[in-house]
PyMOL Python script that loads the backbone (N, CA, C, O; Angstrom):
from pymol import cmd

cmd.read_pdbstr("""\
ATOM      1  N   UNK A   1      -1.606  -8.020   2.137  1.00  0.00           N
ATOM      2  CA  UNK A   1      -2.397  -7.413   3.185  1.00  0.00           C
ATOM      3  C   UNK A   1      -1.523  -6.583   4.115  1.00  0.00           C
ATOM      4  O   UNK A   1      -1.973  -5.548   4.608  1.00  0.00           O
ATOM      5  N   UNK A   2      -0.318  -6.995   4.363  1.00  0.00           N
ATOM      6  CA  UNK A   2       0.542  -6.271   5.294  1.00  0.00           C
ATOM      7  C   UNK A   2       0.864  -4.878   4.770  1.00  0.00           C
ATOM      8  O   UNK A   2       0.987  -3.935   5.552  1.00  0.00           O
ATOM      9  N   UNK A   3       1.002  -4.739   3.462  1.00  0.00           N
ATOM     10  CA  UNK A   3       1.354  -3.430   2.914  1.00  0.00           C
ATOM     11  C   UNK A   3       0.302  -2.392   3.286  1.00  0.00           C
ATOM     12  O   UNK A   3       0.645  -1.258   3.619  1.00  0.00           O
ATOM     13  N   UNK A   4      -0.953  -2.760   3.233  1.00  0.00           N
ATOM     14  CA  UNK A   4      -2.015  -1.813   3.565  1.00  0.00           C
ATOM     15  C   UNK A   4      -1.930  -1.396   5.020  1.00  0.00           C
ATOM     16  O   UNK A   4      -2.108  -0.220   5.338  1.00  0.00           O
ATOM     17  N   UNK A   5      -1.661  -2.337   5.904  1.00  0.00           N
ATOM     18  CA  UNK A   5      -1.543  -2.017   7.328  1.00  0.00           C
ATOM     19  C   UNK A   5      -0.361  -1.088   7.566  1.00  0.00           C
ATOM     20  O   UNK A   5      -0.477  -0.125   8.323  1.00  0.00           O
ATOM     21  N   UNK A   6       0.755  -1.358   6.941  1.00  0.00           N
ATOM     22  CA  UNK A   6       1.941  -0.521   7.138  1.00  0.00           C
ATOM     23  C   UNK A   6       1.759   0.874   6.563  1.00  0.00           C
ATOM     24  O   UNK A   6       2.354   1.826   7.067  1.00  0.00           O
ATOM     25  N   UNK A   7       0.961   1.015   5.535  1.00  0.00           N
ATOM     26  CA  UNK A   7       0.739   2.328   4.931  1.00  0.00           C
ATOM     27  C   UNK A   7      -0.086   3.229   5.839  1.00  0.00           C
ATOM     28  O   UNK A   7      -0.084   4.445   5.650  1.00  0.00           O
ATOM     29  N   UNK A   8      -0.783   2.676   6.809  1.00  0.00           N
ATOM     30  CA  UNK A   8      -1.656   3.449   7.684  1.00  0.00           C
ATOM     31  C   UNK A   8      -0.866   4.274   8.693  1.00  0.00           C
ATOM     32  O   UNK A   8      -1.227   5.418   8.971  1.00  0.00           O
ATOM     33  N   UNK A   9       0.211   3.710   9.246  1.00  0.00           N
ATOM     34  CA  UNK A   9       0.916   4.341  10.351  1.00  0.00           C
ATOM     35  C   UNK A   9       2.337   4.730   9.938  1.00  0.00           C
ATOM     36  O   UNK A   9       3.213   3.872   9.837  1.00  0.00           O
ATOM     37  N   UNK A  10       2.560   6.015   9.701  1.00  0.00           N
ATOM     38  CA  UNK A  10       3.877   6.490   9.275  1.00  0.00           C
ATOM     39  C   UNK A  10       4.955   6.257  10.330  1.00  0.00           C
ATOM     40  O   UNK A  10       6.129   6.118   9.986  1.00  0.00           O
ATOM     41  N   UNK A  11       4.581   6.214  11.593  1.00  0.00           N
ATOM     42  CA  UNK A  11       5.580   6.012  12.644  1.00  0.00           C
ATOM     43  C   UNK A  11       6.224   4.634  12.560  1.00  0.00           C
ATOM     44  O   UNK A  11       7.381   4.466  12.945  1.00  0.00           O
ATOM     45  N   UNK A  12       5.492   3.655  12.065  1.00  0.00           N
ATOM     46  CA  UNK A  12       6.069   2.323  11.902  1.00  0.00           C
ATOM     47  C   UNK A  12       7.202   2.334  10.887  1.00  0.00           C
ATOM     48  O   UNK A  12       8.110   1.507  10.952  1.00  0.00           O
ATOM     49  N   UNK A  13       7.146   3.260   9.965  1.00  0.00           N
ATOM     50  CA  UNK A  13       8.105   3.270   8.866  1.00  0.00           C
ATOM     51  C   UNK A  13       9.412   3.964   9.223  1.00  0.00           C
ATOM     52  O   UNK A  13      10.227   4.241   8.343  1.00  0.00           O
ATOM     53  N   UNK A  14       9.618   4.243  10.499  1.00  0.00           N
ATOM     54  CA  UNK A  14      10.897   4.792  10.916  1.00  0.00           C
ATOM     55  C   UNK A  14      11.999   3.746  10.762  1.00  0.00           C
ATOM     56  O   UNK A  14      13.170   4.092  10.605  1.00  0.00           O
ATOM     57  N   UNK A  15      11.630   2.497  10.805  1.00  0.00           N
ATOM     58  CA  UNK A  15      12.588   1.404  10.648  1.00  0.00           C
ATOM     59  C   UNK A  15      12.889   1.228   9.156  1.00  0.00           C
ATOM     60  O   UNK A  15      11.973   0.961   8.378  1.00  0.00           O
ATOM     61  N   UNK A  16      14.139   1.371   8.747  1.00  0.00           N
ATOM     62  CA  UNK A  16      14.478   1.243   7.319  1.00  0.00           C
ATOM     63  C   UNK A  16      14.134  -0.127   6.737  1.00  0.00           C
ATOM     64  O   UNK A  16      13.864  -0.245   5.542  1.00  0.00           O
ATOM     65  N   UNK A  17      14.142  -1.160   7.580  1.00  0.00           N
ATOM     66  CA  UNK A  17      13.782  -2.494   7.070  1.00  0.00           C
ATOM     67  C   UNK A  17      12.309  -2.540   6.691  1.00  0.00           C
ATOM     68  O   UNK A  17      11.941  -3.160   5.694  1.00  0.00           O
ATOM     69  N   UNK A  18      11.458  -1.881   7.491  1.00  0.00           N
ATOM     70  CA  UNK A  18      10.032  -1.836   7.155  1.00  0.00           C
ATOM     71  C   UNK A  18       9.790  -0.961   5.929  1.00  0.00           C
ATOM     72  O   UNK A  18       8.911  -1.254   5.118  1.00  0.00           O
ATOM     73  N   UNK A  19      10.555   0.096   5.796  1.00  0.00           N
ATOM     74  CA  UNK A  19      10.430   0.944   4.606  1.00  0.00           C
ATOM     75  C   UNK A  19      10.752   0.135   3.350  1.00  0.00           C
ATOM     76  O   UNK A  19      10.037   0.213   2.352  1.00  0.00           O
ATOM     77  N   UNK A  20      11.827  -0.634   3.410  1.00  0.00           N
ATOM     78  CA  UNK A  20      12.224  -1.457   2.259  1.00  0.00           C
ATOM     79  C   UNK A  20      11.175  -2.521   1.967  1.00  0.00           C
ATOM     80  O   UNK A  20      10.858  -2.778   0.805  1.00  0.00           O
ATOM     81  N   UNK A  21      10.633  -3.141   3.012  1.00  0.00           N
ATOM     82  CA  UNK A  21       9.604  -4.163   2.825  1.00  0.00           C
ATOM     83  C   UNK A  21       8.362  -3.561   2.178  1.00  0.00           C
ATOM     84  O   UNK A  21       7.797  -4.135   1.247  1.00  0.00           O
ATOM     85  N   UNK A  22       7.943  -2.405   2.677  1.00  0.00           N
ATOM     86  CA  UNK A  22       6.759  -1.763   2.119  1.00  0.00           C
ATOM     87  C   UNK A  22       6.982  -1.386   0.661  1.00  0.00           C
ATOM     88  O   UNK A  22       6.080  -1.543  -0.162  1.00  0.00           O
ATOM     89  N   UNK A  23       8.158  -0.898   0.335  1.00  0.00           N
ATOM     90  CA  UNK A  23       8.455  -0.552  -1.056  1.00  0.00           C
ATOM     91  C   UNK A  23       8.369  -1.788  -1.950  1.00  0.00           C
ATOM     92  O   UNK A  23       7.807  -1.733  -3.044  1.00  0.00           O
ATOM     93  N   UNK A  24       8.931  -2.906  -1.476  1.00  0.00           N
ATOM     94  CA  UNK A  24       8.851  -4.139  -2.277  1.00  0.00           C
ATOM     95  C   UNK A  24       7.404  -4.563  -2.482  1.00  0.00           C
ATOM     96  O   UNK A  24       7.018  -4.993  -3.569  1.00  0.00           O
ATOM     97  N   UNK A  25       6.611  -4.436  -1.426  1.00  0.00           N
ATOM     98  CA  UNK A  25       5.198  -4.827  -1.522  1.00  0.00           C
ATOM     99  C   UNK A  25       4.434  -3.932  -2.487  1.00  0.00           C
ATOM    100  O   UNK A  25       3.704  -4.420  -3.349  1.00  0.00           O
ATOM    101  N   UNK A  26       4.602  -2.629  -2.341  1.00  0.00           N
ATOM    102  CA  UNK A  26       3.816  -1.692  -3.153  1.00  0.00           C
ATOM    103  C   UNK A  26       4.326  -1.578  -4.585  1.00  0.00           C
ATOM    104  O   UNK A  26       3.620  -1.064  -5.453  1.00  0.00           O
ATOM    105  N   UNK A  27       5.531  -2.048  -4.839  1.00  0.00           N
ATOM    106  CA  UNK A  27       6.051  -2.050  -6.210  1.00  0.00           C
ATOM    107  C   UNK A  27       5.557  -3.244  -7.027  1.00  0.00           C
ATOM    108  O   UNK A  27       5.736  -3.280  -8.244  1.00  0.00           O
ATOM    109  N   UNK A  28       4.947  -4.206  -6.371  1.00  0.00           N
ATOM    110  CA  UNK A  28       4.469  -5.396  -7.078  1.00  0.00           C
ATOM    111  C   UNK A  28       3.297  -5.050  -7.993  1.00  0.00           C
ATOM    112  O   UNK A  28       2.412  -4.294  -7.592  1.00  0.00           O
ATOM    113  N   UNK A  29       3.274  -5.584  -9.206  1.00  0.00           N
ATOM    114  CA  UNK A  29       2.162  -5.318 -10.118  1.00  0.00           C
ATOM    115  C   UNK A  29       0.800  -5.700  -9.526  1.00  0.00           C
ATOM    116  O   UNK A  29      -0.190  -5.007  -9.759  1.00  0.00           O
ATOM    117  N   UNK A  30       0.745  -6.779  -8.775  1.00  0.00           N
ATOM    118  CA  UNK A  30      -0.540  -7.202  -8.187  1.00  0.00           C
ATOM    119  C   UNK A  30      -1.048  -6.160  -7.192  1.00  0.00           C
ATOM    120  O   UNK A  30      -2.248  -5.889  -7.141  1.00  0.00           O
ATOM    121  N   UNK A  31      -0.153  -5.579  -6.406  1.00  0.00           N
ATOM    122  CA  UNK A  31      -0.569  -4.544  -5.459  1.00  0.00           C
ATOM    123  C   UNK A  31      -1.095  -3.331  -6.214  1.00  0.00           C
ATOM    124  O   UNK A  31      -2.126  -2.767  -5.849  1.00  0.00           O
ATOM    125  N   UNK A  32      -0.393  -2.935  -7.255  1.00  0.00           N
ATOM    126  CA  UNK A  32      -0.811  -1.756  -8.040  1.00  0.00           C
ATOM    127  C   UNK A  32      -2.183  -1.990  -8.670  1.00  0.00           C
ATOM    128  O   UNK A  32      -3.013  -1.081  -8.692  1.00  0.00           O
ATOM    129  N   UNK A  33      -2.432  -3.192  -9.179  1.00  0.00           N
ATOM    130  CA  UNK A  33      -3.744  -3.495  -9.765  1.00  0.00           C
ATOM    131  C   UNK A  33      -4.838  -3.462  -8.703  1.00  0.00           C
ATOM    132  O   UNK A  33      -5.910  -2.899  -8.924  1.00  0.00           O
ATOM    133  N   UNK A  34      -4.563  -4.063  -7.558  1.00  0.00           N
ATOM    134  CA  UNK A  34      -5.562  -4.107  -6.484  1.00  0.00           C
ATOM    135  C   UNK A  34      -5.875  -2.706  -5.981  1.00  0.00           C
ATOM    136  O   UNK A  34      -7.038  -2.376  -5.751  1.00  0.00           O
ATOM    137  N   UNK A  35      -4.850  -1.880  -5.809  1.00  0.00           N
ATOM    138  CA  UNK A  35      -5.067  -0.512  -5.339  1.00  0.00           C
ATOM    139  C   UNK A  35      -5.853   0.291  -6.374  1.00  0.00           C
ATOM    140  O   UNK A  35      -6.760   1.042  -6.015  1.00  0.00           O
ATOM    141  N   UNK A  36      -5.520   0.142  -7.634  1.00  0.00           N
ATOM    142  CA  UNK A  36      -6.243   0.855  -8.691  1.00  0.00           C
ATOM    143  C   UNK A  36      -7.713   0.443  -8.718  1.00  0.00           C
ATOM    144  O   UNK A  36      -8.589   1.289  -8.895  1.00  0.00           O
ATOM    145  N   UNK A  37      -7.986  -0.832  -8.546  1.00  0.00           N
ATOM    146  CA  UNK A  37      -9.371  -1.311  -8.535  1.00  0.00           C
ATOM    147  C   UNK A  37     -10.127  -0.753  -7.336  1.00  0.00           C
ATOM    148  O   UNK A  37     -11.286  -0.356  -7.455  1.00  0.00           O
ATOM    149  N   UNK A  38      -9.467  -0.725  -6.183  1.00  0.00           N
ATOM    150  CA  UNK A  38     -10.118  -0.191  -4.986  1.00  0.00           C
ATOM    151  C   UNK A  38     -10.408   1.300  -5.159  1.00  0.00           C
ATOM    152  O   UNK A  38     -11.496   1.763  -4.817  1.00  0.00           O
ATOM    153  N   UNK A  39      -9.460   2.037  -5.678  1.00  0.00           N
ATOM    154  CA  UNK A  39      -9.644   3.480  -5.845  1.00  0.00           C
ATOM    155  C   UNK A  39     -10.722   3.766  -6.901  1.00  0.00           C
ATOM    156  O   UNK A  39     -11.445   4.756  -6.793  1.00  0.00           O
ATOM    157  N   UNK A  40     -10.831   2.919  -7.904  1.00  0.00           N
ATOM    158  CA  UNK A  40     -11.866   3.093  -8.923  1.00  0.00           C
ATOM    159  C   UNK A  40     -13.252   2.993  -8.293  1.00  0.00           C
ATOM    160  O   UNK A  40     -14.161   3.740  -8.656  1.00  0.00           O
ATOM    161  N   UNK A  41     -13.408   2.070  -7.350  1.00  0.00           N
ATOM    162  CA  UNK A  41     -14.692   1.946  -6.648  1.00  0.00           C
ATOM    163  C   UNK A  41     -15.027   3.217  -5.897  1.00  0.00           C
ATOM    164  O   UNK A  41     -16.171   3.671  -5.913  1.00  0.00           O
ATOM    165  N   UNK A  42     -14.028   3.796  -5.236  1.00  0.00           N
ATOM    166  CA  UNK A  42     -14.248   5.035  -4.490  1.00  0.00           C
ATOM    167  C   UNK A  42     -14.601   6.189  -5.433  1.00  0.00           C
ATOM    168  O   UNK A  42     -15.479   6.999  -5.138  1.00  0.00           O
ATOM    169  N   UNK A  43     -13.904   6.250  -6.568  1.00  0.00           N
ATOM    170  CA  UNK A  43     -14.181   7.325  -7.541  1.00  0.00           C
ATOM    171  C   UNK A  43     -15.594   7.202  -8.096  1.00  0.00           C
ATOM    172  O   UNK A  43     -16.266   8.211  -8.308  1.00  0.00           O
ATOM    173  N   UNK A  44     -16.052   5.977  -8.334  1.00  0.00           N
ATOM    174  CA  UNK A  44     -17.404   5.769  -8.859  1.00  0.00           C
ATOM    175  C   UNK A  44     -18.438   6.200  -7.835  1.00  0.00           C
ATOM    176  O   UNK A  44     -19.474   6.759  -8.196  1.00  0.00           O
ATOM    177  N   UNK A  45     -18.173   5.949  -6.580  1.00  0.00           N
ATOM    178  CA  UNK A  45     -19.145   6.254  -5.531  1.00  0.00           C
ATOM    179  C   UNK A  45     -19.193   7.761  -5.213  1.00  0.00           C
ATOM    180  O   UNK A  45     -20.165   8.248  -4.635  1.00  0.00           O
ATOM    181  N   UNK A  46     -18.158   8.473  -5.589  1.00  0.00           N
ATOM    182  CA  UNK A  46     -18.105   9.917  -5.256  1.00  0.00           C
ATOM    183  C   UNK A  46     -19.014  10.743  -6.121  1.00  0.00           C
ATOM    184  O   UNK A  46     -19.078  11.962  -5.963  1.00  0.00           O
TER     185      UNK A  46
END
""", "prot")
cmd.dss("prot")
cmd.show_as("cartoon", "prot")
cmd.util.cbc("prot")
cmd.orient("prot")
């Protein structure tokens, strides 16, 4: 859940530690699957 919040505000990512944390979060296979599923819902609704 934190990865989604951090992706919203680019100013938060000025801290290299947060950048590294976000990269670790978004590189996880579970995150990629969840994001793909969410985007598929949006594509279907469009």
